[in-house]
C-alpha positions in Angstrom: 96.7 120.5 104.1 98.3 122.0 107.6 99.3 119.7 110.3 101.0 120.4 113.7 104.7 119.7 113.8 106.9 119.8 116.6 107.0 122.8 119.0 103.3 123.2 118.1 104.2 124.8 114.6 102.1 124.6 112.0 103.6 122.3 108.9 102.6 122.7 105.3 102.5 119.6 103.3 102.4 119.7 99.3 99.2 117.8 98.0 99.4 114.3 96.9 97.6 112.1 94.9 95.5 109.5 96.4 96.9 105.8 95.4 95.6 104.2 92.2 94.0 108.3 91.4 94.5 109.1 87.8 95.8 112.0 86.5 92.7 114.0 85.0 95.1 116.9 83.2 92.6 118.3 81.0 93.3 118.5 77.1 94.2 122.4 77.1 96.4 122.5 80.4 99.7 121.8 80.2 101.5 119.2 82.0 102.8 119.9 85.3 105.8 119.0 87.4 105.4 115.9 89.3 104.4 117.0 93.0 105.3 114.6 95.9 107.4 115.7 98.9 106.5 117.6 101.3 107.5 121.1 102.1 108.4 122.0 105.6 109.1 124.9 107.4 111.8 124.9 110.2 109.9 123.6 113.1 112.5 122.5 115.8 113.1 119.3 114.6 110.5 117.4 116.5 109.6 115.4 113.3 113.0 113.9 112.9 113.5 112.9 116.3 110.4 110.9 116.1 111.2 109.3 113.1 114.6 108.1 114.5 112.8 106.7 117.8 110.4 104.7 115.5 113.2 103.2 113.4 115.2 102.5 116.4 112.1 100.6 118.1 111.3 99.0 114.4 115.1 97.5 114.5 115.3 96.0 118.0 111.8 94.6 117.3 112.8 93.2 114.0 115.6 91.2 115.9 113.6 90.0 118.6 111.4 88.5 115.8 114.4 87.1 114.0 115.6 85.4 117.5 112.4 83.9 118.4 111.4 82.6 114.5 114.9 82.9 112.6 114.5 79.0 111.9 111.1 79.3 110.0 112.2 81.9 107.7 113.3 80.5 104.4 117.0 81.1 103.3 118.0 82.4 100.1 119.1 79.6 97.5 116.9 77.1 99.7 115.8 74.0 98.1 111.7 74.5 96.7 109.9 77.2 94.1 110.5 80.6 94.6 107.5 82.7 95.7 105.1 84.0 93.2 105.7 87.8 92.4 102.3 88.2 90.2 99.0 87.3 91.4 97.1 84.0 90.3 95.2 83.9 87.2 91.7 85.2 88.0 89.0 82.3 87.2 85.8 83.6 86.3 83.1 82.9 88.8 79.4 82.3 88.6 78.7 86.3 89.7 80.8 87.6 86.6 77.8 87.8 84.5 76.7 90.8 82.4 74.1 92.3 84.6 71.8 95.0 83.1 73.0 98.7 83.8 70.5 100.2 86.1 70.1 104.1 86.6 68.8 104.6 90.4 67.8 108.0 91.7 66.0 110.0 94.7 64.1 112.6 95.2 65.1 115.4 97.9 63.0 118.4 98.3 61.5 118.6 94.6 65.5 117.7 92.9 66.3 114.5 91.8 69.7 113.0 92.8 71.5 110.3 90.7 72.5 107.7 91.8 70.5 107.1 94.6 72.4 108.0 98.1 74.1 111.1 96.5 73.3 114.7 98.0 74.4 117.8 98.1 76.7 117.2 100.6 78.3 114.3 99.6 81.9 113.6 99.3 82.0 110.5 98.0 80.2 108.0 96.1 77.6 105.7 97.9 78.8 101.8 97.9 77.9 100.4 94.6 75.7 97.5 93.7 77.6 97.2 90.7 80.8 98.5 89.1 80.7 101.7 87.5 83.6 100.6 85.3 81.5 97.6 83.8 84.6 95.8 84.6 82.4 92.7 84.6 81.2 93.1 81.0 81.7 90.3 78.5 84.7 91.3 76.6 85.3 95.0 77.9 89.1 93.6 78.1 91.9 93.9 75.3 93.8 90.8 75.0 97.1 89.7 73.0 96.6 87.9 70.1 99.3 85.7 70.4 100.3 82.3 69.0 99.1 80.4 72.1 95.7 82.3 71.7 95.6 81.8 68.1 96.0 77.9 68.1 93.4 77.6 71.0 91.0 79.3 69.0 91.8 77.8 65.3 89.0 77.4 63.6 89.6 77.3 59.7 92.3 75.3 57.8 94.2 76.5 54.7 92.4 76.4 51.4 95.3 76.8 48.8 93.5 79.3 47.0 94.8 82.4 45.9 94.2 85.7 48.1 91.6 88.2 46.9 91.9 91.8 47.5 89.9 95.2 47.1 90.2 98.8 48.2 87.7 101.3 49.3 89.0 104.8 49.0 87.2 107.7 50.8 88.0 111.7 50.5 88.1 112.6 54.4 90.3 115.5 55.9 92.8 112.9 55.9 93.5 110.0 53.1 91.4 107.0 53.9 92.0 103.5 52.8 90.1 100.2 53.5 92.0 97.2 52.2 89.5 94.6 52.1 91.6 91.0 51.9 90.8 87.0 52.1 93.0 84.4 52.7 96.0 86.7 54.3 99.0 85.7 56.4 100.5 88.3 58.9 104.1 87.7 60.4 105.2 90.5 62.6 105.1 93.8 60.1 104.6 91.6 57.1 101.2 91.0 55.3 101.6 87.9 52.7 99.2 87.4 50.0 98.6 84.0 48.1 99.4 85.2 44.5 100.8 83.9 41.3 104.4 85.3 41.8 106.5 86.6 44.3 107.3 90.4 44.9 109.2 92.4 47.2 107.4 93.9 50.2 105.8 97.3 49.4 104.4 99.9 52.3 101.2 99.4 53.5 100.9 101.5 56.3 103.5 103.9 57.8 102.2 106.0 60.6 102.2 106.8 64.6 100.3 106.9 67.8 100.3 108.2 71.3 101.4 112.4 72.1 102.4 114.0 68.9 105.5 115.1 71.0 106.9 111.9 72.0 104.7 109.7 69.2 105.8 105.8 68.6 106.0 104.8 65.0 104.9 101.6 63.3 105.4 100.4 59.5 103.8 97.6 58.1 104.4 95.8 54.6 102.4 93.9 52.0 104.3 91.4 49.4 102.6 88.6 47.4 104.1 84.7 47.6 103.5 82.0 45.3 102.3 79.7 48.2 101.9 79.2 51.7 105.4 77.4 51.8 106.9 81.3 51.1 105.0 82.2 54.2 107.4 82.3 57.1 106.3 80.0 60.6 103.9 77.5 61.3 100.3 79.1 60.1 97.4 79.0 62.0 94.2 79.9 60.5 91.2 81.9 61.7 87.6 82.4 60.2 85.1 85.2 61.1 85.7 88.8 60.1 88.8 90.6 61.3 89.2 94.5 60.8 93.2 95.7 62.0 92.4 99.2 62.5 95.1 102.3 63.8 93.7 104.8 65.9 96.3 107.6 67.0 95.5 107.7 71.0 97.2 111.1 70.9 96.4 111.8 74.5 96.6 108.4 75.9 93.5 106.0 76.3 91.8 107.8 79.7 91.2 111.0 77.9 87.2 111.0 77.2 87.4 114.2 75.3 89.7 112.8 72.8 88.2 109.3 72.9 84.8 110.7 71.8 86.5 113.2 69.3 89.2 110.9 67.7 89.6 107.3 68.6 85.7 106.5 68.1 85.4 109.0 65.4 88.3 107.0 64.1 86.2 103.8 64.2 83.3 105.4 62.4 85.1 106.9 59.8 86.8 103.6 58.7 83.7 101.8 59.2 81.6 103.7 57.2 84.0 104.2 54.5 84.5 100.4 54.1 80.9 99.4 54.7 81.8 97.3 57.6 79.2 96.3 60.3 79.4 96.3 64.0 78.4 93.2 65.1 79.6 90.8 68.1 81.0 88.2 65.8 83.5 90.7 64.2 86.9 90.9 65.8 89.0 93.9 66.1 92.9 93.9 66.1 94.6 97.8 67.1 97.8 97.7 65.2 100.1 99.4 67.8 101.6 96.2 69.7 100.2 97.3 73.6 97.0 97.4 75.3 95.4 100.1 75.2 91.4 99.6 75.7 90.2 98.0 78.9 88.5 99.7 82.0 89.6 103.1 80.5 87.1 105.7 79.1 88.1 104.7 75.3 88.0 101.3 76.2 84.1 101.2 77.2 83.3 103.7 74.5 84.7 101.0 72.2 83.1 98.4 73.9 79.9 100.0 73.2 80.6 101.0 69.9 81.5 97.4 68.8 78.3 95.9 70.3 80.7 93.6 72.6 82.9 92.4 69.8 86.4 91.3 70.9 89.5 93.6 70.7 93.1 92.5 70.8 96.5 93.4 69.9 99.2 91.4 68.1 102.5 91.0 70.0 105.6 89.9 67.9 106.0 86.3 67.0 108.9 84.4 65.6 107.7 81.1 65.1 104.3 81.7 63.5 102.0 83.3 61.1 98.2 84.5 61.9 96.2 84.0 59.0 92.6 85.5 58.2 90.0 84.0 56.0 88.8 87.7 56.0 90.3 90.7 57.3 89.5 94.4 56.9 92.7 96.8 57.3 92.8 101.0 57.4 95.7 103.0 56.2 95.9 106.6 55.9 98.8 106.5 53.4 99.1 109.6 50.9 97.8 108.4 47.5 101.7 108.5 45.9 103.0 106.3 48.9 100.2 103.8 48.6 100.2 103.4 44.8 102.6 100.3 45.1 100.4 98.6 48.0 97.1 99.2 45.7 98.5 97.9 42.6 99.7 94.7 44.3 96.0 94.3 45.8 94.3 94.8 42.4 96.8 92.5 40.8 95.7 89.8 43.4 92.0 90.5 43.1 92.2 90.4 39.5 93.4 86.6 39.8 89.3 86.0 41.0 86.5 85.9 38.0 84.3 87.1 40.7 84.8 88.6 44.4 84.3 85.6 47.0 81.5 85.6 49.1 81.6 87.3 52.1 79.0 87.1 55.0 77.9 90.5 56.1 79.9 92.6 53.6 79.3 94.9 52.4 76.9 96.4 55.1 73.8 97.9 55.2 73.9 101.5 56.0 72.0 101.1 58.9 74.2 98.3 60.2 77.2 100.6 59.5 78.3 102.3 62.9 78.3 106.2 62.1 79.7 107.5 65.1 79.2 108.7 68.8 75.5 109.5 68.3 75.2 105.5 68.0 76.8 104.7 71.0 74.4 107.3 72.8 71.6 105.1 71.4 73.1 101.9 72.1 73.8 103.3 75.9 69.9 104.2 76.1 68.8 100.5 74.9 71.0 99.4 78.0 69.4 101.6 80.6 65.7 100.6 79.3 65.0 103.9 77.0 64.3 104.1 73.5 67.4 104.7 71.4 65.9 107.7 69.7 67.4 110.7 71.0 66.6 113.4 68.6 65.5 117.2 69.1 64.0 117.8 73.1 62.3 120.8 72.4 58.9 119.9 71.6 58.8 116.4 73.8 58.6 117.9 77.1 56.5 120.8 78.7 59.4 121.9 81.3 63.0 122.6 80.8 65.2 119.6 81.9 68.3 121.0 83.6 71.0 118.8 84.5 73.6 119.9 87.4 76.8 118.2 87.2 78.0 117.5 91.0 81.6 116.9 91.1 82.9 115.1 94.5 86.3 115.1 94.5 87.6 118.7 92.9 85.9 121.6 91.3 82.7 121.7 93.4 80.0 124.3 93.2 80.0 126.0 96.2 76.6 127.5 96.2 75.4 124.3 94.7 72.2 124.6 97.0 71.2 127.6 95.9 71.4 126.6 92.4 69.5 123.4 92.7 66.5 125.1 94.6 66.2 128.3 92.7 66.1 126.3 89.6 63.5 124.1 91.2 61.8 127.2 92.4 61.4 128.2 88.4 59.5 125.0 87.7 62.3 123.3 85.7 63.0 119.4 86.4 66.1 119.3 87.8 68.3 116.3 88.0 71.9 116.7 90.3 73.9 113.6 88.7 77.6 112.9 90.0 79.0 111.0 86.7 81.7 109.6 88.7 79.3 107.0 90.5 77.7 105.9 87.5 78.6 103.4 84.7 79.3 105.1 81.4 75.9 104.0 79.6 73.9 105.4 82.8 76.0 108.7 82.2 75.3 108.5 78.4 71.6 108.1 78.8 71.0 110.6 81.6 72.6 113.6 79.8 70.9 112.4 76.6 67.3 113.1 78.1 68.4 116.7 79.3 67.4 120.1 77.8 70.5 121.5 79.2 73.3 120.6 80.9 75.1 122.7 83.3 78.6 121.9 84.9 81.8 123.3 85.8 84.8 122.9 83.3 85.9 119.3 83.4 85.8 115.8 81.4 81.9 115.6 82.9 81.0 118.1 80.4 82.7 116.5 77.4 79.4 114.3 78.0 77.5 117.1 76.4 78.0 115.5 72.7 75.3 113.1 74.0 72.9 115.6 74.4 70.1 116.3 71.6 70.7 118.4 68.8 69.1 121.2 70.1 70.2 121.2 73.8 72.0 123.7 75.6 75.3 123.4 77.2 76.5 125.9 80.2 80.1 125.6 81.2 81.1 127.5 84.3 84.5 128.6 84.9 86.3 129.0 88.4 87.9 132.4 87.2 85.8 135.7 86.5 87.3 135.8 83.0 89.2 133.6 80.6 90.5 134.1 77.2 87.8 131.6 76.2 84.7 133.1 77.4 83.8 133.6 74.1 84.3 130.2 72.5 82.3 126.9 72.0 83.0 124.5 75.0 84.4 121.2 73.6 83.4 122.3 70.2 79.8 121.4 70.9 77.6 123.0 69.6 76.3 126.8 68.9 73.5 126.4 71.7 76.1 126.7 74.2 77.4 129.4 76.8 80.7 129.9 79.1 79.9 131.5 82.2 82.9 132.9 84.3 82.4 132.7 88.2 81.0 136.3 89.4 84.2 139.1 89.9 82.8 140.6 93.0 82.8 136.8 94.7 86.0 135.6 93.6 88.5 138.2 92.3 87.1 142.0 92.7 90.1 143.5 91.4 91.2 141.2 88.7 91.4 142.5 85.2 89.7 140.7 82.3 91.0 138.4 81.0 93.4 137.2 83.7 95.8 134.6 83.2 94.7 131.4 82.5 96.5 130.0 85.9 93.6 131.6 87.3 90.9 128.9 86.0 93.1 125.8 87.8 91.5 122.5 88.2 92.1 122.4 91.7 89.6 126.0 92.5 86.6 125.3 93.0 83.5 127.4 91.3 81.0 130.0 92.3 77.9 129.7 90.1 76.7 132.8 88.9 72.9 131.9 89.1 71.5 135.2 87.6 73.5 134.6 84.4 72.7 131.0 84.4 69.0 131.6 84.2 68.9 134.5 81.9 71.0 131.8 79.4 68.3 129.0 80.3 65.2 131.2 79.4 66.9 132.5 76.3 68.4 129.3 75.2 66.9 126.3 76.0 65.1 124.5 73.6 62.1 123.5 75.9 61.8 127.6 77.6 61.7 128.3 73.9 58.9 126.5 72.8 56.8 126.5 75.6 57.3 130.6 75.4 58.1 130.4 79.3 57.3 133.9 80.7 60.6 135.5 82.3 60.4 135.9 85.9 59.6 140.2 86.8 62.9 140.6 88.5 64.5 139.4 85.1 62.0 142.0 83.1 62.8 144.8 85.4 66.3 144.8 85.0 68.0 146.7 82.1 69.6 145.0 79.1 72.0 147.3 77.1 71.5 147.5 73.4 73.9 148.7 71.1 72.5 150.9 68.3 74.8 153.0 65.4 73.6 156.0 64.4 74.8 157.2 60.9 75.1 160.7 59.7 71.7 162.0 58.0 70.9 163.4 55.0 74.0 162.0 53.3 76.5 163.8 55.5 80.0 162.4 56.2 80.1 162.4 60.0 81.2 159.6 61.9 78.9 157.2 63.2 78.2 157.6 66.9 77.6 154.2 69.0 74.8 155.1 71.9 74.3 152.9 74.5 70.3 153.0 75.5 69.2 151.8 78.8 66.2 149.5 78.4 65.7 147.2 75.4 63.2 148.3 72.8 63.7 152.0 73.2 
């Protein structure tokens, strides 16, 4: 940014994030030093003189105001309650209703734009008719399960029966075990099972969360007690089914890439292993003692996955124990380390002739949350589409290309040419600004595409919502990168990374250039020729409909490498010949 300084000289100021703007650093981009203070060239001192003059004027005005109204200003230590430093609690209003998700769009010159009000020259989202973060959605936030909250929702009385326990073990990349317990109490870091004996505590879980370099650890133990008198504090009993789970949140709760692949994947593995149904009457407790969900991408995905079930975290309590009638608990302890807790669980389970009645568990396979694909299906239903989103190759006659149009940074500099040329090819083109849509609408729109086209960023992570046979084209701001031969975002083999044309951005660059050239601050130039060739080669609808290639694409040479070996059993080395035309 440039501005005029004293003496008419131009001064350079560093970039500053807007208030409330989140850091969108990518998972493969190392953290950078915080930028903030302005760097100014020597410019005659005009700026300092102005600041001094403003300070003096403010000082004299403040003195005059105090002389006129000083008797009305409360003194420190005066009688009366101190002013509140926190906003008053928000009371629900009649407008706080869970209104249906609306996906609006407009058609401009044969190209559809979503949401309505966005066009190719937009720099900001249009006024919202609803919050894109779905702030008013019921049970979106994660609440603390304190003693006061538990007492307010106390729904069960102690039975005096012995607890029951069982373990589901699954073979995954990491050992996963689900403890299913009835009549169990939790006091801070200890779980208490009602048994016929008293035992020493044994480790139930010993794990960590947050960044691998700066992670935070937690440990929980389990022990048997003869009666409820052995459980510390006042007991508060809750009915219904509860599940305590421990996703890692390795890169925070605002990274949608890791939310899809890890946190939501973790919930899917745990519920599948334990045959646990996701339903609105289920209650989830995340093991870390802090707020991790809410309006973040992980929180919104979690709310869809849990079908609106309530989510909590448990602060430490000294005078109360929270007891659950039915509780699932997941742990990743190694088999040797978990042997003691599993033996304690087996002893308590053997005290019963048969397992107690547990409504809804074990759940049928169709009621268990399988993973991210189920989130996409539920998002489609909320928008009004059919839940099925299988292969798209035979569903439409025209390729459906969705172009991600970012409004803040990493814009497509030649997006007008991209949109109109794709339209002229006869494709169904939708230009979408994902940041202007609620998450359900984003997932539904992307899931109805045969090709997703956009620059490297968080929006491309939603390519996981595409049909299985769809195509992902990821654009880069540099002419070539070391990743140009990889698979974007670990998605699928129907994908391609297309760098920017070197002649347009960096004619003298050698390949591959350093990663720093592909910064998030840079805008992108689209290689339209490479995009069209990729669509004709890999888009499932273009392949199924056998759409003929345009004449200009057929007339361009396509190099083919053929290896000619020595004839007649000779030992001459093979020769690689570059043929000028395909098929020669």
